[in-house]
N, C-alpha and C positions, 0 to 999 in steps of 0.2 A: 633465938636470936632472928631478928627480921633480916631479909635479904639485903636491905639497903645498909643495916649495920656491919653485915659480913663484907660488903664491898669496900669498908674502911681498912680491912686487914688489921685488926688489933693485934693479931699474934705476932706481927712485925715489930720489933722493938722501935720506939718512937725515939728520935734524938733528943737526949736530956742535956745537951751541951752543944755550943757552936760547932766543936770538931769531935765528930763521932769517931770512936776506935772502932775499926771493922772488924777487929778480931774479938772484941768483947760484944759486938753485936751479933756476930756469929755464934758465939757461944750461947748467948742468951737465946738466940732464935733455935737452937738446937734441943731446948729444954721440954720435955713432955709436958702434957700430951698434945699430939699434933692434931689440928682441926680437920675435920672431914671435908672432903672436897665437895662443894655445893653447887658447882657450876659445871655445865657440859661443853659450851663453845666459847672459844676464845677468838676475839676480832679486834681489829683497830679501826677507830673511827677518827675521821679528820674533823676539827672544829677550831675556827680562828686561827689556823695556821699551825697547830699542835695535833700531834696524833695520840689519842687517849686509848688505853686499854679498856675493853669491853668485855665482860663476862655475862654470857647469855644476853648480850645487848645492853647491859647496864653498865654505866660508868664506873670504873674502880676508883678508889681514893687511897692515898697514902695514910699512914698512921695518925698524921696531923689533920686528916680529912680534907687535904688538897688533891686536886685532881692528878691522877696517875698519868700525866701526859707529858711527852717528850717532842723534841724538836724537829725529828726526822722519823720518816716512815721505817727506815732500816733500823733505828733503835727501837721504835715501838715493836717491830718484829722480833727482835731479840728478847723483849720482855714476854711477848706472847709465847715463843718457844718454850720459855721456863713454865708458864702457867700451864701449857697444854701437856707438858711432861710430867706433871704431877699425876699420882696414881689416886688411890682412894683417899688418902690424907694429903695434905699440903704442908710441905716441909721447907720452911724458909731457909734452912741451910743449904739446900739444893738450888737456891735462886739467888746467887750472888748479884747479878744484874739488877734484880728488882731491889734487892737491898740498898745497893749503891744508888739507884735513882731515887729511891725513897730519901736517902740522906741528902741527896742533891736538892730536892725539892724542899723538904722540911727544914734541913739543916744548913746547907751550903749558902742557898740563895738569900736567906735572910742574914746571914752572917759572914758575908764574903770577906771583910777585912780581918776577921779573926782567923779564918782558914788561910788567907795568905800570909799572916804573920806567922802561923804555925809552920808552914812550909819554909819560910825563910829561916826559921829557929833551926830546922833540920841541916839547912847549909852550914850553920855554924859549928856543927860537929859530925859531918857527913861521913858514912861508912867508908868511902874510896879514900879518904884522907888519912886514915889510921892504919899504918903497915905493920907486918910483923918484922922483927930482926932476923928470925931463924924460925924453922930449918929453912935450908936454901930452896927446897921444893915449894913450900908454901911463899916464901917471898916471890919467887917467879911466877908462882899461879896468880897472886895477887896483882903484881905488875902486869902481866897479861890481861887480865880482866878489867882492871881499873885505871891503867894508864890511858887507854883511849878515851874514858870517860872524862879525866882530867884534861887531856888535850882537846876534847870537843868542848868543853866548857871554856877553855881559854880561847879557841878559834871562834866558836859561834856565839858566846855571850861575852867574850872580852872579860872573863873572871879568872883571876889567877888565884889558885888555891895553894895553901902551904901543906905539905906533907909532914907527917909526923910518924916516928918509930914507936911502937907501944901504945899504951892507952893514955898516956898523959896528955891532957887537953891543950891544944893549941889554939890561940884566938886567930881566926881568919881575917884578912884584910877587909876593911869596910868597903871598898869598892867591889870586891868580889861578892859580897852579900847584897850589895845594891843591884848587882847585875843579876842575880837570882831574883830578886824581888821584882824587878823589872820583867823578867821573862815570865814570872807567875802572874803578874798583874795583867800581862797581855792576853790571859784566859778569860775573855769575856763570857763564856757559858758557864753555868753553874754545874752543868753535867760533866764538861771537861775538868773544871776545877776539882770536883768531888773525885773523879777517877784519878787525876794526879795526886790527890791526897792519899787515895787508897794505896796506889802504887808507891808512893813514898813511904808509908807507914809499914808496909809490907816488906820493904827492902832496906829500910833504913838510910835510904839516900835519895834525896831529892834530885841529884845530879844524874843518877841512874835513872830515875823517873822522867825527868826532862829529856835526857838523850833518847830515851825510847819514844816519848811523845813526839819528838822532832824527827824520827827516823834514823837516827845514827847508831840505834841497836834494834834488833828484832826482839820480840817478846821473849823468846827463848834465851838470846844472849843477854837481856836485861836480868831474867830471872836467874841465870847461872852466875852472873856476875854477883849477885847478891848473896849467894852462897858458896863462895869459894871456901871459906873457913870451915864450913860445915862438911863440904866434900872432902876436905883434907882429913879432917877427923874421921870421917868414915873410912878413908883409905887406909888409916892406922888401926882403928879399933871395929871396923865392921859397921854394918847398917842396923838401925834400931826400928823395928816395925811401926811402934807408936810415933816415932819422930818422923818417919817418912809418911805416915798418914796425915799428921799434922801438916807436913810440908805440902802434901797434895792438895788438903783443904785451902791452904794459902794461895798455891799455884792458880786454883780455879777462881779464886777472888781477884788475883793479879790478871789472869786472862780476860775476866769480865771486865775488870777496869779498863784494860787496853783496848778491848772492843768498844766500850761505852765512849772512850776517847776518840776513836776514830769515827764512830757513827753519829756522834753527836751534832756533826755538821754535815751539809751536804758535800759528797765527794766531787 
């Protein structure tokens, strides 16, 4: 394979739909065989106000052959760190920031409206709106983690969501959904929108993702809020190593999305 072909990173799965499922992408990325590392030096070059990943001085490309370029030097350095950390082979599963940036450039930027619509759909059945009726300990844990998110949505977005006990679907007021749509549409950066989508799909809650994006929850608080039910089950039945490993992989994805959201604009 020619060097210029390698720089397109064909081993990263290319978006085949407007809204890429980050977990499916991660699973595909983990399939063997892994390509051998073909570069020595990773740097960032500035061109026309963008910061492009350079491998041995050559411009890297996304799977769709767009420039692997980001709007800030800090975000470029986050990508560079992932590429420098690779060993003898290149493992896309260990490069969540690169995968999300690829998705932002190839999938989110040209399909912005579809991504916004998908995020609004999450608000129609958001995790934090569906509560357990028992046992008391779980009810209290959900309230402690989720009530602040619901209150934040009301105060910051003017969105009043209806809570439901159990799994029976409850239709949310149209003004609440419109408020979420307005908040999502304010994300002018494709990189921030991609990061918000990843955080939403990983948590099942656009409200948790937005609350974290706006600084109402730390990254750890947001991740913990999304896993109240799992933690409760583990307290009863113990931890499962495979489940913990899967959660750790998702947590790395969430952390990367959080970092991309922060670094995508100048601080």
